[in-house]
Structure formats: C-alpha cells, structure tokens
N, C-alpha and C positions, 0 to 999 in steps of 0.2 A: 723883692729881688728874686730873679729867676734862678733856677738851679745852675744853669750855664754861667750866669754872672757870678754866682757864689763860687763855682769851681774855677773860674778865671781868676778870682781874687786869691783863692787858695793857691793856685799855681803861681802867681805873681809873688805871693808871700814866700813860698818855698824857694823861688829863685833868689829873693832878697836875702833869705837866711843863709843860703849857699854863699852868696857874695860877701856877706858880713861874717861868715864862718861861725855862726852861733849855733853850735851842734845840738845842744840840748833842746831848744825850740824847734830846730829842724827835724829832729827825730819824732817829735810830737806831731808836727804837720804831716810828715810822711805817714804816720799812723792814721791820722784822720782821712787821708786820701787813699787808704788801703794800699799804699805802695811798699810797706813793710808789714810783716806779720805782727799783729798785736794780740794774738790769742794768749800769750803768756809774757806780758811785758816785764823785762828784767828791771827791778827797782834800783835806783841808785842807792848807794850806802846810806845816805842821809834819809831817804824815803823809807828804806827798810827799817831803820832805827826808829823812825816815827811810827811805822805800822806796829812795832812791838811795844810802844810806849804806853798803851792803854787808852788811846784816845780815838780809836777807830774800830769800826765793825765792817769788814769787807771794804766797799768803796765809800762807806759813809764815815765821815770824820766828825767828832764832837765839836759843836759850835758853843763856845763858852757864853756867848751872849744869850742865845735862846735856850741853851741846855739840851738841844736835840742834836742827833746825829744827822748831818746833811751831806749829800753827795759831794765828794771832794773833787773839785775841778782839775786837780793835778792827776786824777785817776780816770779822766774822761775816756781814754781809750779802752778802759775795762768796763765801762758802764753797761755796755750791751749785753754783758754776760750775766747780769744781775736783774732784780726787779726794777721796773722804771718807776721807782718811788723816790721823791725828792729828799724826804727826811723821815726819820724814825724818832719818835719821842723817847726820851731816856726812861720814862716811867708812864703808867696808865692806871686809871682807877678800875679798868676792866682786867679780867684775867688774860694772860698772855700765852699763846701757843707759838713757840718757835718752829718754823718749818725749814729744815735744812736738807740739802740734796744736790743732785747733779741735773743735767739737761732734762732728764725725764720728769724731774720734779719741777723744773721751770715750765714744762708744757711746750717743749720746743716745736716749732712751726705755728703754734697758736699764740704764743707769747709775743707781745704783752697784752693783747686783746682778751685773751682767755687763758687762765692759768690754773693748775691744781690748787694753789694756795687760796685763789678767789673762790673756787668751788667748795673747798673745805670750810671756809668761813660762811658761805651760804648754808651748807649742810648743818653746821653747829648753830647758826642763827635760827634756822627754822626749827631746830629741835629745842633750843634753850630760851629763844626770844629775849627778853630783857637781861638775862644772865649770859648772853652770847659773848664768848671771848674774842679778843683781837688776835688774827693770825698774822705773824710777822714773817714775810717771805724772805728768806735768807738763802734760797737755793741759787747755785751758781752753775752755769753751763761749763763744761770741761773740768768740774771740781775733782780734784785728786784726793787721796786719803789725807795728805798733809793739809790740803785746803779745808776739808771737813774738820779736822782736829783744831786748826787755827780758828775757824769761825765758831765753832762750838765753844771754845774758850772765850773768845771775844764777846760773843752774845750772851754769855752768862750775866754780864752786867745789866742786862735789860730786865733782870728779875723775872724770868719766865715761870710760869706755872705748869707748863707741859712742853716737852720737846718731841718733835717728829723728825726722824732722819729717814730720808727716802734715797737710798744710795746703794752702790754695789756694782754698777755697770762699768766703771772706770777703774777698778781695782786690778783686774787681771792683765790689762794691756799697759798699765803704767809701770815701766821697769825702773823707776827711780830708786827702788829698794835694792837694786842689784848694784853693789859697790865693788870696788877692786878686791876688797878683802874676801869676797865670796868666789872669786874666779877659780881658785884651785879646788875648792869644794865641788863647784860645778863640773869642772873638768874631771875630777876623780869619779863623780857619779856617771858621767858619760863613759869613761873608760871601763867602769865595772859593769854597767847595765845598758849601754847604748843610749839612744835618744829617749827611750822610756825612763832610764835612770836620770837623764837630765831633767825630764819633766817632773819627775817625783821630787827632785830636790828644788826645782823652781816653785813647786806647789807648797813644799815645806816652808820655804823662805816667805812666800806670800801669806800662808796661814799665820805665821808668827806676827807679821805686820798687821793683819786683820785683828788678831787677838789683842794686840797692843792698843790699836785704835779704839776698839769697843771697850776695853778696860779704862782707857783714858777718859772717854766720854762718860762712862758710868761713874768713875770717881768724881769727876767734875760736878756732876749734877746730884750725886748722892749727898753731897756736903749740905744741900738745902732741901733734900727730899723731893726733888723734882722728878716726876714720872716721865719715862722715855719710852717712845714707840718706835720701833724699827719697821720699815716698810721694805719687804723684799721684792725687787722688781721681777718681771717676767720677760721672757725673750720670745720673739716671734718665730717659733719653730716651724710653723705652717708654711710660711712663704719665703723667709730669708734663707739665702744660700751664700755660703762663702766661696771664694774662688776655687776652682778646681785645682787640686794639687796632686802631684805624683809622689809616690812613697818617698819619704826621707831616706837617708842612707841607713840600711838595714844591717844587722849583724848576721853573720853566716854567709858562706860562699854561695854565690849565685842567687842570693835572696831577692835582690832588686829585680834581676831578670825574671825570676819566678813570679814575683808580684806583678809585674807588667803583662806577663802572659795570662794570669789569672784575671786581671782587670779586663783585657781584651775579651776573654771568654765570658766573663760575667756580663759585660755590656751587651754582648750579642745575644745571650740567653734572655736578658732582660727585655731587649727590644722584641724578641720573639714571643714574650708572654710566659716564658718558662721561669716562674718565680722561684720554684724550689731548686732548680739547677742553678740559677744565678746566686741564690742564697748560699748554696754549698761552696761555689767559687768564692763568694765574698767572705765566708767564714775561714777559708784558707788564707785569704789575704789578711784578715784580722789577726790570725795566729802569727803572721810575719811582722805586721806593724804594730801590734799590741794596743790598738785603739787610738794611736797618735796621729792618724791620717784621716782627715775629714772625708776624703773621697770614699774610702771604704765604708765608713759609717753611713754616708748618704745613700750608697748603693744598697746596703742592708736595710735602710729604712724603706726604700722603694719596694724592696722584695717583701718586707713585712706588710706594707700597705697592700700589695697585690695579693698576699695570702690572708688578709683580713685580720692580722695580729696587731691591734692598734697599741697595746702596751709596749710591745717590742719596738714598734715605729717610734714612739716617743723616746725610749731608751736609746735608739741609735741616733735620733736627731739631737739629743743631748750630748751624745758622745762626739758627734761632728761639731757641734758649737764649742765644746770644751777643748778640742784638740789644738786650737790656735795658740795656746800659751807657749808652746815650743817654737813658734815660728817667729824669728826676729827679722825676716827679710821681706815681709809684706805688711801692708796696712790692713788691719781687721777692725771691723766695727766694735764699738763698746758692747759688753755683755756681762750678765751675771752667770757664773758657772755653778755646777752642782757643789763644788767645794765651798765657794763663797756662800751660797744659800745655806748649806748645812752649818757653816761657821757662825753666820749672823744668828740663825735660829737658836744654835746651841749656846752661844754666848749671851744672847738676850735673855733666855731662860735662866742662865747661871746668875745674871745680875737682877733678876725679877723684872726685867723690861717686858713690854708687850711686843708682839710681832704680828704684822699683817702680811700673809703670803699671798701675793697677787696671783700665783699660779693656781691656788685653791679658789680664790675670789673669781677669777675669770671662768674657771671650769664650772663652778656652781652656777654662774650667771647665763653662760652660753650652752650648758649641757654637753660640752665637748672637752675632752682631755687636752686638746691642743687648740688655742685660739689663733685667729688669723687676722685678716684685714678688717674685720669689724671692730677689733680692739686696737690694732697697731697701724701706725703710718710707715714704720720701717723696721729696724731690728728690735727697737725697745720703746720708742717714743709713741705715745698713745693717741688714739682718736679721742674725740670728745665723749664717746661712749665709754671708752677705757678709763678716761679721767674721772668721769662721773662715778663708775663703778668702784674705782680705787679709792676716791675720796669719801664715798659713802662708808666703805669699809674702815678707813682710817678714822672717820668721824665717830663711828660706833665705838672704837677703842678709846678715843679721847673722852667720850662721854662716860665710859666705864671707869677709866683710870682717874679723871680729874673731877667728875661731877657725880659719880655714883649713880649714874642713870644708864638705861639701856634702850635701844630702839632697833626695830627690824630694818635691815638694809633697804627693803623696798620703800619703807616710810621715809627713810633719810634721802633716798633718790628723788623723792618729790620736790625736795628743796634744792636740788642741784640743777642749776640753769644749764641751757644749751648755748653754744656760741651763735653769733649772728651768722647768716648765710655767707656774708663777706668773709668773716674770719674762717668759716668752714672751707670755703673755696680756696682762700690763700693757703690754708694749712695742707690741703690735698695737692695743690700745685707744687708746693715746696717739697712735699713727700715724693712727688714723681721725679723731680730733679734729683733729690738725695738718693733715691733708689737707683736711678740710672747711673749716677756717679760712683755708686758702690757696686755696680756690675750686676744688678738684679735682672730678672727675666722681663722680656718685652710685655708680656700679658699683665704683669704686676704694675709696671710703669704706666701702661695704658689705663688700667683700673683707676689709678689715682688721678690721672688726666681726666677721665670721664667724670669722676665724682666732683672734681673742681668745676668743670663746665656745667654740671647739673645744678650746682648750687649758685653759680653766677656766670652766665653767658659772656659777661664782660671779660672773663679771664682769657677768652680766646685771643684778644687783642694783645694781651701780655705775652702769651705764647709766641706770637708773631715777633714781638720785640726781642724776646730771649733768643729766637732763631737768628736774629740779626746779630746779637751780641756774641754768641757762640761761634759765629762765622767770621768774626773779626779777631785779629791777633792783638789788638790793643787792650789795655785795662778797661774794665767796665765803665769807670768814670770819664773816660775819653770818648765814649759813644754819646753824641749829642742827643739822640732820641732817648737813650737810656737815662741820662741825667735829668730829662724832663719828667721822668717818672717820680723824682723826689717830691714833686708837687702834688701827686695824686695817689700814690700806692700806700698801703698799710705799712706800719713800722716793720712788721715781720718780713714782708716782702723786700722792703728797702734794705734792711739789715742783711738779709741772706744774699740778695742780688748784688749788692755792692761789695760784698766780701767774698764772692765766689771765685776762689782761687783756681779751681780746676778747669782748665781750658783745654777742649779737645773738639774734634769734629762732631762729637755728641750724636753719632748716627742713630743709636737706639732711641734716645730721648726725643730728638727732633723729629724722627719718623713717627714717633708715638703722638707728638703734638700734631703732625700733619694728618694722621689718621683720626684723631679726636676732632679736629676741625672739619675734616671731610664728612664725618658722621653727622655733623650739624650744619652742613650745607656751605662750609667756608673753605675756600681753596687756599690752603697754605703750602701745599706740596709744590706747586709751580714756583712760588717765591723762594722756597727752600732750595730747589734745584738751581735756580738762577743765582742765588747768593753763593752757593758752593762753587759753581763755575766761575762766577766773577772773582771770588777770592782765593780759590785754591787750585784752579785748573792748571795742569802742568803745561798746557799749550800757551798760556799767558805768562806763567812764571819762568818758563824755560826749563826748570828742574825743581824737584821737590825732595827734600831730605826726609826719607821714610823712618829714620831713627829719631826725628823730632817727636817728643812725646805727643804732640798735638795729632800726629797721624797714626801712631801705633797704640796709643793708650786708650782704653775705653772705660777705665775705672781707676779709683785710687789705688787699687791693689796691684794693678799690673803696669803702673806707670814707672818707667825707667828714665833716668837722666843720664845721658852718655857723656856728660862732662864731669864725671867723678862725683855725682850726686848720691842720693839715697840707694841703698841696696847694691852698691857697686864697689868692687875691689879695684877694678880697672876701668879704663875709659872705652868700653865697648858694650854692646847690648848682649845680654845673656839669655839664651832660650831655655826657660824653666819648664817648657812643655815640649812634647815631641813635634808639635807644629807651632810655629811663630807666625803671627798674623799682622799684616800691615794693609794699608790702602792708599790710593791716590785718586785724584779727580782728572778725568780726560774729557775734552770737548767734543771729540768725535772718535770714530773707530779706525783712525789711521795708525800705522805701526808706530810704537813707542819703544824706548830703550830703558832697561833696568840694569843698573851697575851695582853689583854686590861684592863686597870684600868679607870673606868669612873664613873660618877654620873649624876644625873638629874641637870638641870639648875635652877630649882625653888625649890630644896630641898625636893621635894615630892617623896614618895615611891609608888610602886604598878604598875608603867608602865614599858615597855620594849622598848629597842632599838633592831634593827635588823641588823645583820652583813651580808653583802652581798659580795661575791667574784666573780668577772668577771660577775656581773649582777645576779647571782643566789643566793637565800637565803641560808645561812649557819647556823646561830644559832640566837636565840633570847636571849638578854642580859638583865637580871633584872636590873632595875634602882632604886636607893634609894638616900637619901639625903647625904649618906656618900660614899666615895671612895670604889668601890668594883672591885676586879680583876677576870677576867674570862679567863680561858684558853680554847682555841677552837681548836680542831683538824679539819684541813681543808682537806677534802677527796681529793684524787688524781684526781678524776673525775672532780673537779672544777677548777683545775689549768692549766695554760698554760706555755710552755717553753718560757721564756722571760718575758714581762711586765704583772703583774697581778694587776687588779684593785680591791681595797678594799674599801667598802662604809659602813659607819655607818649611818643608817636611824633612826632618832630620833623620839621618841614620842613627840607630841606637848605639850610643858609645859603650865602652867598656865601664862596667859598673862594679868597682871595687870597693865594697862598703868598709872593709877593715882599714884600708888606707885613708879613706875619706874621714871616718870617725876619728882617726889620729890627727888628722889636719884640723877637724873642728875643735878638738881638745886644745891644740896649739893655739888656735885663734882666740879661744876663750881665755887662755892664760895670758895672751898678749893684749887682751881687751879689744880685739878686732871683731867685725861683724861676723858672726858664726852663721854660715850658710849651710843649712842642714839637708838641702835637697840637691839631687843631681842637676846638672846643667847639660842640656842636650846638643848645644852648639853655640858659637860665638859669632857676632857680626860686628865688624869694625866700621863699615860704612854701607849705606844702602840708598840709592838715589834712583828716582824716576825722571827720565829726560825726555824732552820733546824731540831732540834731534835723533838721527839714526845712529846706530852703534859705531863708535869709532875705535881707534886702537888705544888701548890702555896697557900700562905695565902689568905683567902677569902677577907680580907680587907686590903687596903693599910694603911700605917702609916698616921695619921692626919697631 
C-alpha cells in the first residue's frame, strides 16, 4: 500500500469517527496524523491507574503470557519518544545496565539508527567480551524530572546491576515545580531584590527539586546495592546563541535608559575592534542587570575573545546560557546550567555515586575549553564523535563500578562504532533544520547542510522536498510528494519531518539549502523563488497578513500568536525589540500598500515610529496611546521581486522600572504570565496589499 493510500484510509477513518462521535478513538487517530500534539498525551484516569499498578515500564507493559514487557499499543502515540524496541525481558542471565535519560541520551537526530545506548553496549562488549552486560535503553525524549523518577522506580523490577542516568538538560526549563503555593514567595523576592531576587528564588526552588530527585533515585537503588553513574551533559557554548533580548525591568531611576545607551555604545566600540572600551561599557551594563540578561554576557564574551581571555569568555558564555531561567515569555532550548551541574556532582558524591562530566571529557579530547560543531549538532545533542567520546567515558565508569576493571578511553573508543553515512547525513540535515528553527546563525545552518550533503548527495533531493513543504500552508501529511517519502526515508527523518509543527517562510533555512545545492551544481534557488511567488505573492493573494506568524516569525523564540495564544496578555503583536521585523513577497516592483494599526507601548502621544522597507526609510508613523491606522503607499523604487523586508523602528518608550516591577509582582500573585521585559510598541493589524492606498478610518475600534 502506498503512503497516499494509507493517508487516505486514515482520513476516511477520522471522518467516520467524527460521524459516529467516538471521541476516544478519534483522538488517537488525530495523534497518528499529527493533527494534535502528542508530545505529552494526557492519560485517561484508567490508563493512569494502570501505569501506577506495577505492570509497566515506560511504554512497555507486562505480557503475562511471555513474562516480558512488550510495547503497549495503547501508548502508540508515545512510542517515538522511546527506544524502538518491541519487548524487554523481565530477567536475563547477563548483567544489566539501565540507561536512563533525555533526548541527548536518546541520540536525537541519529535515533533509532545509532544511539548512545548502542554505543555503550559496544564499548562494554569490546572490553568484557563473554562477560558483556545487556544495556537496556530507557531514555526518553522530553523526559522531565518526574518522568525520570517514575522510570527509575518502574525499572527497578528489571533487577539491574548498574544504573546510568544521563540527564539535566530539561530541568531548568520545566516549570512544573512552580505551584500556586510559591506565588507569594516569588513576588516577595521580586519586591525585595528585583529580577535578580526572583531568579535566586527560582533557583532555590529548582535546587530543592533536584536534591529530592537524586535522593529518591539513590534511596531506590541503595536497597539492593546497585551502583549509579550520573552523566553531566555539556552545552554548546561555542556556537549556540539565544535570542537577543534587551534588559529586563531594572531597579533604579533611569536604569533601563542607561542600559540601552551603554549597549549602543558597546556595540559600536565592538564593531570598531575596541574590545577594551566595549568591555568597560559591558561591565557597566552588567552592574545594572546583575548577570540576568544574556545580551550583556554575550557582549562581554566577545570582548574577552577579542582580548584573548579564554577563561573569561567561557565564564560569560555560561552566564548567558544560565540567564534564561527568569524568562517565562520566550521559548528557550533545553540546557544544563552551572547550578544543575554543581548539584548533580555534589549530590552524586554525597551518595557515593560516580559522575562523568562531559565538559571535562570533551575538553580533554579536543584540547579546547569550549567544544563546538565537532561535538554538537545543536545546543546539547551530540555528533557521532561526541556520542563515542561520551560513551567511552561512561563505559570506563561502568567497568570500574560493576566489574572492578579499568581501561583507557582511547582503548574503549576502538570498540565504539561510527554510524552509516546515511545516518550521518540524516542527522546533519535534521540539525540544520533544528538550528534554523531555533534562530541560529546562517553559517551554522549552512555548515550542517554541507556536512549532510558530503555524507550523502541524495540529501539534496530531500532539501528540495522540504522547500516545497515549508512553502505550503497545509499540514505536512497533506503534501502528496512528502507522503511518498514514507516509503523511502529513514525513521528519524520520517519522525521529524512529519511532526514538524513550526511552519514559517523559513528564509534562512531554505536559503541555506539553496546555497548548499548551488555549491554542488544543483539549482534549487530558482525553484525556491518560484514557490515563494506562487504561494505567497501579494499580487496573487490580494493581501497578506503580516501578523500571521508564518510571515513574522523566524524561530520558536520570536513566534507570536495574535489570537490570544502564547506570550500574549492581549490580542495584538508586542514589539519586544526596538525594531520589529516582517516580510512579504511581491511579484514585481510596482507600488504596494502597507496598512498598519499601532500604538505606543507606554500610552504616550507625540512620538513617531519609522517604517522601513528593505532597509530604506519609507514613512514616519505618529504614535498615540490609542490605536491608529496608517495607510502607506510604498513606492516601486523600494521594492524587490521576491522577499521584501519590512521593519517598524519604535520610538523609545518611557521606561519606569519601579512601576513595572510592581506590575510583575501582581501578575505572579494572580498566576498570570509575568512579562519581565519592556515592550517598545504594539501592533493591532498589519497588512500588505496589492491595491493602491485607499481611505481607512484613522482610528481602529477600541
């Protein structure tokens, strides 16, 4: 049966379930079709009771007939997050090593063709031969602290001889530990010590949760004297950059204004190569934001690099990485922080557990204090070289703890296989997509594209198909050519591609695809240009809503849903930066109309925003405290055929930190989304139109 036939049958069954009003089966079918989010399926009460009844481990349920744990068909939507293993024997004559963890332990992008658990088993088999243990892979993508605790308890019935826990990336970003009972404590910390006080209280709460998790795991396996090894992940400090943010609300009169002025000065000095002068301005910024703003830390890291101070560079890059814990308004990639690293190491030592610190492992292997693209595919997921180095280090600890044997890492590496070229190519293509969708730099995305193509030229055809998918507004499974891929692509490509929820014009990613193809003699750029014009040209559509996230978002972090979705108190676009960026596609360079309804962020009147098209000033827009609509005729001389960049440059609003910190405290007490950053302006509607400017009401409805 072809993929199209299978999808047609699925669509017919969904329609039949709707007609028969069979909601339970209907929800499962929607999950299969990726029409609803199945990342964390909410179990029915009966299913939850069953999960706690002692007859399951993750997605594997005890089969009384065979005595083994088999994958439960009722948990099919969750299978993709676990090892692709049909069953796990309840017992084994061989020693058993439990391998628990998160997506980095799953080997994200390589999984299931090549995984850390597989490599660890190869390393141990090479060293121990006939005494080699069985490695049971219980790592789960997106595992939270609660998931780890539950799986550790469930897996104890497998009678393990060794436990390896490779986790810590998902702990800082998971706010499930913040309950209503903590709201007043957080608000009090904010009132007493500003955003830094809020951060300290958040870290105190998180530390208590981590302490409890490690204590629980230790107590569980201490009962049978099972040794435990914790693996401390490393973060890609060299290449990964979080979205640029401007200082959160600061304490002190005019503090935010001063910070912005210092930033402008520091960036100018840095561009001129005056690293000492830029550092001086950056240190003044740091005195104001107290290390809670990544932009300051990144700036100081660049200064340290220019001055040749590599230790300080790492210090500031870690500061930038760790600042995200206070930001509830954006999406941030998973990460291990300095706090989490210190806690795992300390608690492991307290309980007599071993610890493998990948920061040290990678530094020893590469000779550099900061590892980059040779070790990482993104923020924390590892290349095959990173996986091999990590598992050789873990294997050495397992040998010491459970077998009383030692071996040099270099000797163990000889037993660690490399992935196939096909798996390597797929992993790097997925890394390119993932980096682009997390807002990383063009040269980083292009690097992973190039590595993918070098390993398998056939990947260039897949790039062309993804160009088609991202230029359609329909779900991936409704693209006829894409569904044909089900017959040919690897499981990891299939899984990622058909669950790709982030849809946007993807200019950076698709341009990188086009350049990668051009470097290898394939013209994808012409096809990309034609698809953009065919699907998104304002000339054909008549008008384009620039507030549609498809046109304004370039990453998970800056995506805004203007219909009351994430990060929104109100139904309008919020400019979190001094310049808000949008785009539209035009077929030729004839005059077009931009209609925008906006207002000032602080309710004041008398200032202006500037509308720029492709970098050139187009029109000044009066700002008031009420919504006001402006119709702007964009002259043909400013327009390009294809993508046109539109920017709204905001006037600086009044920045009253004292009033805003009080507002944040009220939000926390009322369990509302706490927006800790200034907003520079608001946009109610923004449209690009084919027709010439017409008369519109000067004020939008309240």
